C-alpha positions in Angstrom: 0.0 0.0 0.0 1.4 3.4 -1.0 1.7 6.2 1.5 -0.1 9.4 0.5 1.8 12.6 0.8 0.1 15.4 2.8 -1.0 17.3 -0.3 -2.4 14.3 -2.1 -4.2 13.2 1.1 -5.8 16.7 1.4 -6.9 16.6 -2.3 -8.5 13.2 -1.8 -10.2 14.4 1.4 -11.5 17.5 -0.4 -12.9 15.5 -3.4 -14.7 13.1 -1.1 -16.0 15.9 1.1 -17.2 17.8 -1.9 -19.1 14.7 -3.0 -20.9 14.2 0.3 -21.4 17.7 1.5 -24.7 18.2 -0.4 -27.8 16.1 0.1 -28.4 15.7 -3.6 -24.9 14.5 -4.3 -25.1 12.1 -1.5 -28.4 10.8 -3.0 -26.8 10.4 -6.4 -23.9 8.4 -4.9 -26.4 6.2 -3.1 -28.5 5.6 -6.2 -25.4 4.7 -8.3 -23.9 2.6 -5.5 -27.1 0.7 -5.0 -27.1 -0.5 -8.6 -24.4 -3.2 -9.4 -25.0 -2.8 -13.1 -24.8 1.0 -12.8 -27.4 3.7 -13.2 -28.4 5.7 -16.3 -28.8 9.4 -16.4 -32.5 8.9 -16.8 -32.7 6.6 -13.8 -30.9 9.1 -11.6 -33.0 11.9 -12.9 -36.3 10.1 -12.4 -35.2 8.8 -8.9 -34.4 12.3 -7.7 -37.1 14.2 -9.5 -34.9 17.2 -10.3 -34.3 19.2 -13.4 -31.5 18.3 -15.8 -29.5 21.5 -15.2 -29.4 20.7 -11.5 -28.5 17.1 -12.1 -25.7 18.1 -14.6 -24.3 20.5 -12.0 -24.1 17.8 -9.3 -22.8 15.2 -11.7 -20.0 17.6 -12.7 -19.0 18.0 -9.0 -19.0 14.3 -8.6 -16.3 13.8 -11.3 -13.6 11.5 -9.9 -16.2 9.7 -7.7 -18.3 8.5 -10.6 -17.6 7.5 -14.2 -19.6 6.4 -17.2 -19.1 3.2 -19.1 -19.5 2.5 -22.8 -23.3 1.9 -22.2 -23.5 5.4 -20.6 -24.2 3.9 -17.2 -22.8 5.6 -14.2 -20.6 3.6 -11.7 -18.8 4.5 -8.6 -15.0 4.9 -8.9 -12.7 3.6 -6.1 -12.9 7.1 -4.6 -16.7 7.0 -5.0 -17.0 3.7 -3.1 -14.7 5.2 -0.4 -17.0 8.3 -0.2 -20.1 6.1 0.1 -18.4 4.0 2.8 -17.5 7.2 4.7 -21.1 8.4 4.3 -22.4 5.1 5.7 -20.0 5.1 8.6 -21.1 8.6 9.7 -24.4 7.4 11.1 -23.4 4.0 12.5 -23.7 3.3 16.2 -24.9 6.8 17.2 -26.1 7.0 20.8 -28.3 9.6 22.5 -25.3 11.8 23.4 -24.2 12.0 19.8 -27.7 12.8 18.6 -28.0 15.6 21.2 -24.7 17.1 19.8 -26.2 17.1 16.3 -29.1 19.3 17.4 -26.7 21.6 19.3 -24.5 22.0 16.3 -27.4 22.7 14.0 -29.0 25.2 16.3 -25.6 27.1 16.6 -25.3 27.4 12.8 -28.9 28.4 12.5 -28.5 31.1 15.2 -25.4 32.5 13.5 -27.1 32.7 10.1 -30.3 34.1 11.7 -28.3 36.8 13.5 -26.5 37.8 10.2 -29.8 37.9 8.3 -31.5 40.0 11.1 -28.6 42.4 11.1 -28.7 42.8 7.3 -32.5 43.3 7.3 -32.2 45.9 10.0 -29.7 47.7 7.9 -32.0 47.6 4.9 -34.9 49.0 6.9 -32.7 51.7 8.5 -31.5 52.9 5.1 -35.0 52.8 3.7 -36.4 54.7 6.7 -33.6 57.2 6.3 -34.4 57.7 2.7 -38.1 58.2 3.6 -37.2 60.8 6.2 -35.1 62.6 3.6 -38.1 62.6 1.3 -40.2 64.0 4.1 -37.7 66.8 4.7 -37.5 67.6 1.0 -41.2 68.0 0.7 -41.3 70.1 4.0 -38.7 72.5 2.7 -40.3 72.7 -0.8 -43.6 73.6 0.8 -41.9 76.1 3.1 -40.1 77.7 0.1 -43.4 77.9 -1.8 -42.2 75.5 -4.5 -44.8 72.9 -3.7 -48.3 72.9 -2.2 -49.4 71.1 0.9 -50.9 68.5 -1.4 -47.3 67.3 -1.9 -47.6 65.7 1.5 -50.0 63.2 -0.1 -47.0 62.0 -2.1 -45.5 60.8 1.2 -48.1 58.0 1.2 -46.4 56.2 -1.6 -42.9 55.8 0.0 -44.5 55.2 3.4 -46.7 52.4 1.9 -43.6 50.9 0.2 -41.7 51.1 3.4 -44.4 49.2 5.3 -44.8 46.7 2.5 -41.0 46.1 2.5 -41.0 45.7 6.2 -43.7 43.0 6.1 -42.0 41.2 3.2 -38.6 41.3 5.0 -40.2 39.8 8.1 -41.6 37.0 6.0 -38.3 36.5 4.3 -36.4 36.5 7.6 -38.3 33.4 8.9 -37.1 31.3 6.0 -33.8 33.0 5.3 -31.5 30.7 7.3 -32.4 27.6 5.2 -32.3 29.5 1.9 -29.0 31.3 2.7 -27.4 28.0 3.8 -28.6 26.4 0.5 -27.2 29.3 -1.5 -23.9 29.3 0.3 -23.6 25.5 -0.2 -24.1 25.9 -3.9 -21.3 28.5 -3.9 -19.1 26.1 -2.0 -18.8 28.5 0.9 -20.7 26.5 3.5 -20.5 23.0 4.8 
């Protein structure tokens, strides 16, 4: 058995981790690994019920872990079998203590992302409110200078309505933001 150098070992680890760090790639590996004769593109597509663009994206990221034969069936490479073995070993023999650590780790990540999202939404609302107050001051000074009538105050209803609508929308977005942001960051490869 050959010894892997530090750099090669890190590259192998990175390839395997990339393959198993997304639920859809894990599912692709499981589908291909469960079929001794290999799985066709159509079989994987049908099994996962995803669009072709998304499947192509994940298959591209699984290069090195999967390969296609002459009949265009996907098979696991040696690294792919190793990735599937690592994936299977991750959930073996878990006790109650290990399961409680999973929920602790998940809630910590969710709290961090929720905090960042809340901070960003507050910034957006603050800037929007500041712009609204600038608009109010502009109309006030225009009316005072005689360049606009007091009817111009009615124009304040439009940005005020937009500000309220934006606040309500942002509150709705904030509730689902952690999951969506995590998914987006995973697709960018910035979150594991």
